[in-house]
N, C-alpha and C positions, 0 to 999 in steps of 0.2 A: 312174755311167756307167762304161761298158767302151768303149774304143777299139779299133777294128779297121782293119787296113790288108792290102792283097793285091789279089788279082783281084776286081774289083767283082761279077762275076757270081756269084762264090762267097758273096760278102757277101749279095747280093740273094737268093739261094736259101736261104740260113739266116737271114735278118733276123728272121722270126718266132719262130724257136728263141732266137736271141741276145736278142731283147726280153724273153724270159722271165727272163734274168738280169738285166738293166738296161737303160736306155734305151741303144741302141747308137749308136755315133758312127763313121761311116766316114771314114777320113782320107785314102784314095788308095791308089794302088798300091805305093807304097814302103813295104815290111814294116817298116823301121826307124822309121816315122813313129809308130806306137802306142807302142813303147818310149820314143821321145823324150818324147812327150806324157805318158806315165806317169811318167817320172822329173821333168819340169818340174812336172806336177800335184802330185806327191808332195813336192817341195821346197817348193812354194807352201802346200799345205795343212798339212804339219808345222810350217812356220814360223809359219803364222797361229795353229795351236793353241798352240805355244809361247809366241807373244807375247800371246794371250788369257790363258793362265795367269800370265803375268808381270804382267799387268794386274789380273787377279782377286786375286792375292796382295797386291799393292800397295792395292788397294781395301779388301780385307778387314782389312787392318791397322788401318785407320781405322773399322771397323764397317760398312762398305758390303759386305753379303753377296753372294756370287758370284751369287746367284738376282736380287738387284737390280740388280747391273751388267750381267747378262745382258738384263733386261728393258728397262734404261735405254738400252743401245747396240744391242740386238738389230736388229731389222728395219729400224729406220732407218739405224743404222751400216752394215749390209750393202748397203742401197740406196746410201748414200754411197759406198761402195767400188765398186760396180756402175759408178756414173757415172765415179768417178775411173778405173776400168780402161778404160771406153769412151773417154774423153777421151784417156787416155794411149795407147791404140792409135791413135786418129785422129792424134795428134801424131807417133808413130813412123812410120805410113804416110806421112805429109807430109813427115817429115824436118824438122819446124821445131818447135822447143822454146820458143819465144817464148811468153809468157803474161802476162795481166792478171790472173791468179788466184794464189793462193800458190805462190811459186817455191821453189826450194831452200833459199835463205836463211830462210825462213819455217818450213819444215819442220824445218830445223836448230834454230832458236831453240826451237820446241816440244818436240823430241825431247831436247834438252840439259835443259830444264827437268825433262821427265819422268825422265830418267836421273838427275838429281841429286836429285830427290823420292825415288825409289826407293833410292837409295844412302843417304840420310840416315836412313832406317829399316831398313838393313842388308841390303837385296836387292841381288844382284849387278848386276840390270839388264843381263844379257848380250845379249839381243836388241835391246833399245833401245839400247845401247852400239854394237852391230854397226852399226845404222842411222845412229848419230852418225858412226860412223867414215867410212861410205861417202859421207854429206853433207859432212863435213870434207874429203874428197878432191875431192868434185866443187866444192866452194868454192875449194879451192886451185887447180883448174884453171881457174877462172874462169867457172864455170858457176852462180854464186849466183842470177842473176836468171832462170835458166831454169825451165821447168816441172820437176817432178819425175820426170816420164817421161824427162828427159834421161838419168837413170841408166842406161837400157836401153844407151845408146851406149857407157857406161864399161864395162859389163859384157859387151857384145858384142865389144869390143876387149879384154877381160880386165884392164881397169884397175880 
């Protein structure tokens, strides 16, 4: 997907041509929006790829092939992420991070186990470790019982 920003009439006049490149997404008149979305999207995409390969290497160490792991977590895992993203955006828009689902503490407990398992076989677990650090900071700030979407507020404030 390619994002476009600027005058809407120019976008409309060229939408068919833009569609030949990829499904176009118009973001509004602010021309900076396309670059902002591009940077945010690249950060997410690249970290997700890195995390996937960190996980694949861990599983492969124990004989679970990359193809088998992909097949196992593939579509179902992506759908779970989509739902988690939608729920997270709803919480952000409401400004209320209370939850009856897995809270920051729960995610932290799972991330710590994964990080330690990876380190036990000699992996650095860099991305999993980075998540542990984020969650540790959130717990230290008193956010242990909030939804993981509450990390948004910490990042927004630069914390």
